[in-house]
C-alpha positions as CSV (number, residue, x, y, z in Angstrom):
1,M,-15.5,14.1,-89.8
2,D,-13.9,10.7,-90.3
3,P,-13.0,9.6,-93.9
4,Q,-14.4,6.4,-93.4
5,A,-17.9,7.7,-92.3
6,A,-18.0,10.2,-95.2
7,A,-17.0,7.1,-97.3
8,F,-20.3,5.4,-96.2
9,I,-22.4,8.4,-96.7
10,G,-21.3,8.8,-100.2
11,A,-21.7,4.9,-101.0
12,G,-25.0,5.6,-99.6
13,I,-26.2,8.5,-101.8
14,A,-24.5,6.5,-105.0
15,C,-26.7,3.5,-104.2
16,L,-29.7,6.0,-105.0
17,G,-29.1,5.3,-108.4
18,M,-30.2,1.7,-107.7
19,G,-33.8,3.2,-106.8
20,G,-33.9,4.9,-110.2
21,A,-33.0,2.2,-112.1
22,G,-35.6,0.0,-110.6
23,I,-38.1,2.8,-111.0
24,G,-37.0,3.1,-114.5
25,L,-37.7,-0.7,-115.0
26,G,-41.1,-0.5,-113.7
27,T,-42.1,2.8,-115.8
28,I,-40.3,0.9,-119.5
29,F,-42.3,-2.6,-118.4
30,G,-45.7,-0.6,-117.7
31,N,-45.4,1.5,-120.7
32,Y,-44.8,-1.2,-123.0
33,L,-47.4,-3.5,-121.2
34,A,-50.1,-1.0,-121.5
35,G,-49.0,-0.3,-125.0
36,A,-49.4,-4.0,-125.9
37,L,-52.8,-4.1,-124.5
38,R,-53.7,-1.3,-126.8
39,N,-52.5,-2.8,-129.9
40,P,-51.3,-6.2,-129.8
41,S,-50.0,-6.4,-133.4
42,A,-47.4,-3.5,-132.5
43,A,-45.8,-5.3,-129.6
44,D,-43.5,-7.9,-131.2
45,G,-41.9,-4.5,-133.3
46,Q,-41.4,-2.6,-130.0
47,F,-39.8,-6.0,-127.9
48,G,-36.4,-5.0,-129.0
49,R,-36.9,-1.4,-128.0
50,L,-38.3,-3.1,-124.9
51,I,-35.0,-4.8,-124.1
52,F,-32.6,-2.1,-125.1
53,G,-34.3,0.1,-122.8
54,F,-33.8,-2.6,-120.1
55,A,-30.2,-3.4,-120.8
56,V,-29.3,0.4,-120.6
57,T,-31.1,1.3,-117.5
58,E,-30.0,-1.9,-115.6
59,A,-26.2,-0.8,-116.6
60,L,-26.7,2.5,-115.3
61,G,-28.2,0.5,-111.9
62,I,-25.0,-1.5,-112.0
63,F,-22.6,1.4,-112.1
64,S,-24.2,3.1,-109.4
65,L,-23.6,0.0,-107.4
66,L,-19.9,-0.2,-108.6
67,I,-19.5,3.3,-107.3
68,A,-20.7,2.7,-104.3
69,L,-18.6,-0.3,-103.6
70,L,-15.3,1.5,-104.6
71,L,-16.4,4.5,-102.2
72,I,-16.7,1.6,-99.4
73,F,-13.9,-0.4,-100.2
74,A,-11.3,2.1,-101.4
75,V,-10.8,4.0,-98.3
């Protein structure tokens, strides 16, 4: 197998992490919204945790993109 083809396959597999980050973000915001609708008075106390979860999940997605780009352009 050509090393360039293997790099493209590896980059495609690494991009699956971005899909996982998207699913994670949907889960985080969906659960926050469900909790805020059930108990609106507690929603303000959980907003900091929502933003932290968003930042960590988004960082993992960006890290996945970085790995994919390194696999494509470093070979």
